[in-house]
C-alpha positions in Angstrom: 61.7 3.2 -39.8 60.6 1.8 -43.1 62.5 1.7 -46.5 61.6 5.0 -47.6 62.7 6.7 -44.1 58.9 7.0 -42.6 58.1 6.5 -39.1 55.3 4.8 -37.9 53.3 6.3 -35.4 53.7 4.4 -33.1 57.5 4.5 -32.9 57.3 8.4 -33.2 55.6 7.8 -29.4 58.9 6.2 -28.1 61.5 7.5 -26.3 64.9 6.3 -28.7 68.4 6.1 -27.0 71.6 5.6 -29.9 74.3 4.8 -27.7 78.1 6.1 -28.1 79.7 5.4 -31.0 80.1 5.3 -34.1 77.2 3.0 -35.0 74.8 4.8 -32.4 75.6 8.1 -34.2 74.8 7.2 -37.4 71.3 5.5 -36.7 70.6 8.9 -34.5 71.4 10.9 -37.0 69.2 9.2 -40.1 66.0 8.8 -37.2 66.6 12.7 -36.3 66.7 13.6 -39.5 63.2 11.8 -40.2 61.8 13.2 -37.2 63.3 17.0 -38.2 61.0 16.4 -41.5 58.3 15.8 -39.9 55.2 18.7 -40.1 53.5 20.0 -37.1 56.6 18.7 -34.7 59.1 20.5 -33.2 62.3 19.8 -32.7 63.9 21.3 -29.4 67.4 20.4 -28.9 70.1 20.8 -25.7 73.1 21.5 -28.1 73.8 23.5 -31.1 72.1 21.3 -34.1 74.1 23.7 -36.1 77.6 22.9 -34.8 76.8 19.7 -32.5 79.8 19.1 -30.1 79.0 16.0 -28.4 81.5 14.4 -25.9 82.6 11.1 -26.8 81.1 8.8 -23.6 77.7 10.5 -24.0 74.6 8.9 -26.3 72.1 10.4 -28.1 68.2 10.5 -27.0 65.4 10.9 -28.5 62.4 12.3 -26.0 58.5 13.0 -27.4 56.8 15.3 -25.7 53.1 14.4 -25.4 50.3 16.5 -24.0 46.5 16.1 -23.9 44.5 17.0 -27.0 41.9 20.1 -26.3 39.7 18.7 -28.5 37.2 16.5 -26.6 37.6 12.6 -27.7 40.9 12.8 -29.6 43.7 10.8 -29.0 46.9 12.9 -27.2 48.6 15.2 -29.4 52.6 14.6 -30.1 54.3 18.2 -31.2 57.2 18.4 -29.5 60.5 16.2 -29.4 63.2 16.6 -27.1 67.2 15.8 -29.1 69.5 15.7 -26.3 72.9 14.3 -25.7 73.2 12.8 -22.4 75.8 10.7 -20.3 76.2 6.9 -21.2 75.8 4.6 -18.1 79.6 3.8 -18.7 80.3 7.8 -18.1 78.0 7.7 -15.0 79.1 5.1 -12.8 82.8 6.7 -13.6 81.5 9.9 -11.9 82.4 10.0 -8.0 78.7 10.7 -7.7 77.3 8.2 -10.2 77.1 5.2 -7.8 74.5 7.1 -6.0 72.6 8.5 -8.6 72.3 4.5 -10.0 71.1 2.9 -6.6 68.5 5.2 -6.5 67.3 4.8 -9.6 67.8 1.1 -8.9 66.3 1.0 -5.6 63.0 2.1 -6.7 63.1 0.2 -9.6 63.3 -3.0 -7.3 60.8 -1.4 -5.7 58.3 -1.3 -8.1 58.5 -4.3 -9.5 57.8 -5.7 -6.1 54.9 -3.7 -6.1 53.6 -4.3 -9.3 53.7 -8.1 -8.2 51.0 -7.9 -5.5 48.6 -7.0 -9.2 49.8 -10.8 -10.8 46.9 -13.6 -10.0 48.6 -15.1 -8.5 51.3 -12.9 -7.3 54.8 -14.5 -8.0 57.1 -12.0 -6.5 61.1 -12.0 -7.7 63.7 -13.1 -6.0 66.3 -14.2 -9.1 68.5 -11.9 -10.8 66.5 -12.7 -14.0 63.6 -12.1 -12.1 64.0 -8.9 -11.6 65.4 -7.4 -14.5 63.3 -9.0 -17.2 60.0 -7.7 -18.5 57.1 -8.4 -16.8 54.9 -6.9 -18.6 51.2 -7.5 -17.1 51.9 -7.3 -13.4 53.2 -4.0 -14.5 50.5 -2.9 -16.7 47.8 -4.2 -14.3 49.8 -1.6 -11.5 49.1 1.0 -14.9 45.7 0.1 -14.4 45.6 1.0 -10.5 47.3 3.9 -10.8 44.8 5.8 -13.1 41.6 3.8 -12.1 41.2 6.3 -9.1 40.9 9.8 -11.1 38.7 7.3 -13.6 36.5 6.5 -11.1 35.6 9.7 -9.6 35.1 10.9 -12.4 32.6 8.0 -13.6 31.0 9.0 -9.9 30.4 12.5 -10.9 28.5 11.8 -14.0 26.2 9.2 -11.7 27.6 5.6 -11.7 27.8 6.2 -7.7 28.7 2.5 -6.6 31.0 2.0 -9.6 34.8 0.1 -7.8 37.5 -0.8 -9.1 36.5 -4.0 -10.0 33.5 -3.7 -11.3 35.5 -0.4 -13.7 37.9 -3.4 -14.6 35.5 -5.8 -16.0 33.8 -3.1 -17.7 36.7 -2.0 -19.5 37.2 -6.0 -20.2 34.1 -7.1 -21.5 31.5 -5.6 -23.5 28.9 -8.0 -22.6 29.7 -7.3 -19.2 28.8 -3.9 -19.3 26.0 -4.0 -21.7 24.7 -6.3 -18.4 25.6 -3.7 -15.9 24.2 -0.6 -17.3 22.0 -1.6 -20.8 21.4 2.2 -21.3 25.1 3.4 -21.9 26.4 2.5 -25.4 29.4 0.5 -26.0 31.1 3.5 -28.0 30.7 5.4 -24.3 32.8 2.7 -22.6 35.2 2.8 -25.3 35.8 6.4 -25.3 36.5 5.7 -21.4 38.9 3.3 -22.2 40.8 5.3 -24.5 41.0 8.2 -22.1 42.5 6.1 -19.8 45.1 4.5 -22.6 45.7 8.6 -23.2 46.5 9.2 -19.3 48.7 6.6 -19.3 51.5 7.3 -22.0 51.2 11.0 -20.4 52.1 9.7 -17.2 54.8 7.1 -18.6 53.1 4.3 -17.8 52.7 0.7 -19.7 49.0 0.6 -21.6 49.5 -2.5 -23.4 46.9 -4.5 -20.5 44.5 -1.6 -22.0 44.9 -1.6 -25.2 44.7 -5.4 -25.0 41.2 -5.0 -23.3 40.0 -2.4 -26.1 41.0 -4.4 -28.7 39.6 -7.9 -26.7 35.7 -6.6 -25.2 33.9 -7.9 -27.7 34.9 -11.7 -27.5 35.7 -11.4 -23.3 33.2 -12.8 -21.4 32.6 -12.1 -17.7 30.9 -14.3 -15.4 28.3 -12.9 -13.9 26.5 -14.8 -10.5 22.6 -14.8 -11.5 21.6 -17.9 -9.7 22.5 -18.5 -6.2 20.7 -20.3 -3.1 21.9 -18.0 0.1 19.7 -20.8 2.2 21.4 -23.7 0.8 25.0 -22.0 1.0 24.1 -20.6 4.6 23.6 -23.8 5.9 27.2 -24.6 6.2 28.3 -21.3 7.7 29.3 -21.8 11.3 29.5 -18.1 12.0 32.8 -17.7 13.1 
């Protein structure tokens, strides 16, 4: 929030966690108060907002809820926010089933971190404590593209782009010049529309859209190399065929 207690749109769409304690409660109260005053956003609670009874070892969480806009071409709609008190990590670990709960989450996160490394070039698997717990936004973002590309490819093929592939889709999203060279009759605004929908879909699935947003911001400047002058006769001379 800025000095006049307004909230930027990108902040409003993020999950916010306020730790137990006086400082956390104070920050949560200010943020929730600002959110509650925004027209068009319904706030739902998991406790009585008029007479709150929040355990001392619970944190406060503000979870935005986004849904697809029925108006074609518009961004995701944010019209609900959940305000909830949730157990802190300390409270969870103190419970008899807390260890197994946290262990399950950790195993999934660590596994996802290893799978995300496969999207990087070159592949660099994490092998240290810092490597596993630090953000690797680039590879995680490529994992986002890999996950949402399948339905997008299916949609584009239904529109007549029968031979489009995932690597080609990546290049089409990255570079306006590449898109023009491959599909000169399709306006760039249409590719930007597809990219916007991919960004919306990643947010809907709670995935990191940063690489997609980067492509959108830089696609007019990015050049993707296109092989247009190959001498197969000369190249084949050194091909052994085994």
